[in-house]
C-alpha positions as semicolon CSV with decimal commas, in nm:
position;residue;x (nm);y (nm);z (nm)
1;M;1,267;-0,067;-3,619
2;A;1,371;0,200;-3,368
3;E;1,478;0,120;-3,013
4;L;1,368;0,299;-2,696
5;P;1,659;0,552;-2,692
6;E;1,588;0,660;-3,051
7;I;1,216;0,688;-2,977
8;L;1,285;0,898;-2,666
9;Q;1,513;1,123;-2,867
10;S;1,267;1,160;-3,155
11;V;0,960;1,235;-2,942
12;C;1,141;1,478;-2,711
13;D;1,298;1,653;-3,009
14;Y;0,949;1,700;-3,156
15;L;0,803;1,827;-2,827
16;N;1,095;2,069;-2,782
17;K;1,062;2,209;-3,134
18;A;0,682;2,240;-3,098
19;D;0,734;2,419;-2,763
20;I;0,505;2,172;-2,584
21;D;0,573;2,154;-2,211
22;Y;0,643;1,799;-2,091
23;A;0,827;1,585;-1,841
24;V;0,944;1,228;-1,887
25;V;0,858;1,032;-1,573
26;G;0,836;0,664;-1,479
27;G;1,100;0,406;-1,568
28;V;1,306;0,632;-1,794
29;A;1,335;0,891;-1,515
30;V;1,424;0,613;-1,270
31;M;1,709;0,501;-1,499
32;F;1,833;0,859;-1,536
33;H;1,844;0,892;-1,158
34;G;2,085;0,600;-1,141
35;V;1,874;0,288;-1,103
36;P;1,948;0,019;-1,363
37;R;1,627;-0,138;-1,489
38;T;1,443;-0,221;-1,806
39;T;1,130;-0,063;-1,943
40;V;0,928;-0,084;-2,263
41;D;0,741;0,242;-2,221
42;I;0,813;0,611;-2,196
43;D;0,579;0,796;-1,961
44;F;0,504;1,159;-2,041
45;I;0,319;1,431;-1,858
46;I;0,236;1,694;-2,120
47;E;0,053;2,024;-2,135
48;I;-0,095;2,047;-2,482
49;N;-0,376;2,235;-2,655
50;D;-0,604;2,086;-2,919
51;E;-0,415;2,225;-3,219
52;E;-0,084;2,097;-3,080
53;L;-0,247;1,763;-2,998
54;T;-0,355;1,704;-3,358
55;A;-0,007;1,787;-3,491
56;F;0,156;1,570;-3,222
57;V;-0,060;1,268;-3,308
58;D;0,013;1,323;-3,679
59;F;0,385;1,323;-3,594
60;L;0,352;1,002;-3,390
61;N;0,163;0,825;-3,669
62;S;0,419;0,940;-3,928
63;T;0,702;0,786;-3,723
64;G;0,555;0,440;-3,674
65;F;0,322;0,481;-3,376
66;E;-0,042;0,387;-3,368
67;A;-0,192;0,695;-3,206
68;S;-0,541;0,839;-3,199
69;A;-0,620;1,207;-3,149
70;D;-0,966;1,113;-3,020
71;D;-0,821;0,870;-2,764
72;L;-0,571;1,130;-2,644
73;R;-0,841;1,399;-2,618
74;I;-1,063;1,166;-2,415
75;A;-0,775;1,066;-2,186
76;L;-0,684;1,429;-2,124
77;S;-1,046;1,527;-2,054
78;E;-1,091;1,231;-1,816
79;N;-0,760;1,289;-1,631
80;S;-0,644;0,951;-1,756
81;H;-0,367;0,846;-1,992
82;C;-0,342;0,734;-2,352
83;T;-0,109;0,469;-2,490
84;A;0,050;0,483;-2,833
85;F;0,222;0,161;-2,943
86;Y;0,522;0,163;-3,172
87;G;0,435;-0,062;-3,466
88;N;0,396;-0,426;-3,368
89;S;0,644;-0,399;-3,081
90;L;0,587;-0,373;-2,707
91;L;0,745;-0,025;-2,708
92;R;0,491;0,241;-2,623
93;L;0,430;0,592;-2,503
94;D;0,200;0,648;-2,206
95;I;0,081;1,007;-2,226
96;Q;-0,113;1,197;-1,964
97;G;-0,199;1,560;-1,908
98;V;-0,152;1,772;-1,600
99;N;-0,412;1,604;-1,379
100;S;-0,315;1,733;-1,037
101;L;-0,115;1,994;-0,849
102;F;0,160;1,734;-0,812
103;D;0,169;1,681;-1,191
104;R;0,197;2,061;-1,229
105;M;0,483;2,067;-0,977
106;T;0,658;1,783;-1,161
107;L;0,627;1,966;-1,492
108;E;0,756;2,294;-1,348
109;R;1,046;2,129;-1,162
110;A;1,158;1,905;-1,451
111;V;1,531;1,901;-1,517
112;S;1,677;1,927;-1,865
113;V;1,947;1,682;-1,966
114;V;2,112;1,623;-2,300
115;F;2,074;1,271;-2,435
116;M;2,188;1,179;-2,787
117;N;2,217;1,552;-2,873
118;T;1,856;1,614;-2,766
119;T;1,732;1,795;-2,458
120;I;1,512;1,569;-2,248
121;K;1,299;1,715;-1,969
122;L;1,283;1,464;-1,682
123;G;1,103;1,449;-1,352
124;T;1,344;1,527;-1,067
125;A;1,473;1,251;-0,841
126;E;1,246;1,383;-0,564
127;D;0,933;1,388;-0,780
128;T;1,011;1,046;-0,924
129;L;1,059;0,910;-0,573
130;V;0,728;1,060;-0,454
131;Y;0,541;0,909;-0,752
132;K;0,686;0,569;-0,665
133;I;0,576;0,604;-0,301
134;L;0,233;0,720;-0,418
135;F;0,169;0,422;-0,646
136;Q;0,334;0,155;-0,427
137;S;0,362;-0,141;-0,666
138;E;0,645;-0,384;-0,597
139;Q;0,842;-0,236;-0,890
140;D;0,767;0,118;-0,769
141;L;0,908;0,042;-0,424
142;R;1,222;-0,116;-0,575
143;D;1,263;0,193;-0,793
144;A;1,213;0,423;-0,493
145;L;1,471;0,232;-0,292
146;G;1,721;0,257;-0,575
147;I;1,664;0,632;-0,614
148;L;1,700;0,680;-0,238
149;F;2,027;0,483;-0,219
150;R;2,180;0,637;-0,533
151;N;2,080;0,998;-0,459
152;R;2,057;1,019;-0,079
153;E;2,314;1,299;-0,044
154;Q;2,150;1,521;-0,307
155;L;1,781;1,467;-0,226
156;D;1,571;1,751;-0,088
157;F;1,405;1,564;0,197
158;E;1,204;1,870;0,306
159;Y;1,045;1,889;-0,039
160;I;0,973;1,515;-0,040
161;E;0,813;1,530;0,304
162;S;0,601;1,837;0,226
163;T;0,487;1,685;-0,104
164;C;0,398;1,356;0,065
165;R;0,206;1,555;0,327
166;M;0,018;1,739;0,050
167;L;-0,067;1,404;-0,114
168;N;-0,173;1,249;0,220
169;I;0,095;0,979;0,190
170;L;0,331;1,095;0,463
171;D;0,265;0,770;0,651
172;K;0,371;0,571;0,341
173;W;0,687;0,783;0,310
174;D;0,773;0,735;0,679
175;S;0,713;0,360;0,653
176;F;0,926;0,341;0,338
177;L;1,210;0,533;0,507
178;N;1,194;0,312;0,816
179;D;1,200;-0,003;0,602
180;S;1,490;0,131;0,394
181;E;1,691;0,206;0,709
182;K;1,631;-0,150;0,835
183;G;1,763;-0,281;0,505
184;I;2,081;-0,073;0,542
185;D;2,131;-0,188;0,902
186;E;2,092;-0,554;0,803
187;S;2,351;-0,537;0,522
């Protein structure tokens, strides 16, 4: 049974060869941006047409996933996501389309890195941080804090602020920054 790194490599290799635009976001992007954590899923934003979708689902099913073309089509049409589980394991892919301007920005700004001899397109540190501020779960806020601390010197704060303004979450960003500064002062 394959492990998460091999699955990431395999799926990204397929998407690259099929010339399907994508970005890996979520926990995998958080780890890439320097925050140690565990995850059992790989989150993808993809831009895919119907012909590519059918071939992609066929690929997933041929490599041990339980994927449904109909489920993925419905998820994409409803601006939702579709989950494909890897065999009987907890490992899964969460796949969504480009559902918003922010998703489009994330896709266009994705950075390419080489992992296990495969190019992986990942959401930038800034976009990953904004997603975490947007969703606000306890894990999201821990991830955001880790990204902020690990990447503070390289982050484009103007981009983050303008994106948060666009998403109407500037107050959440400001609150997060204030709380993070208090944490630094108390250490």
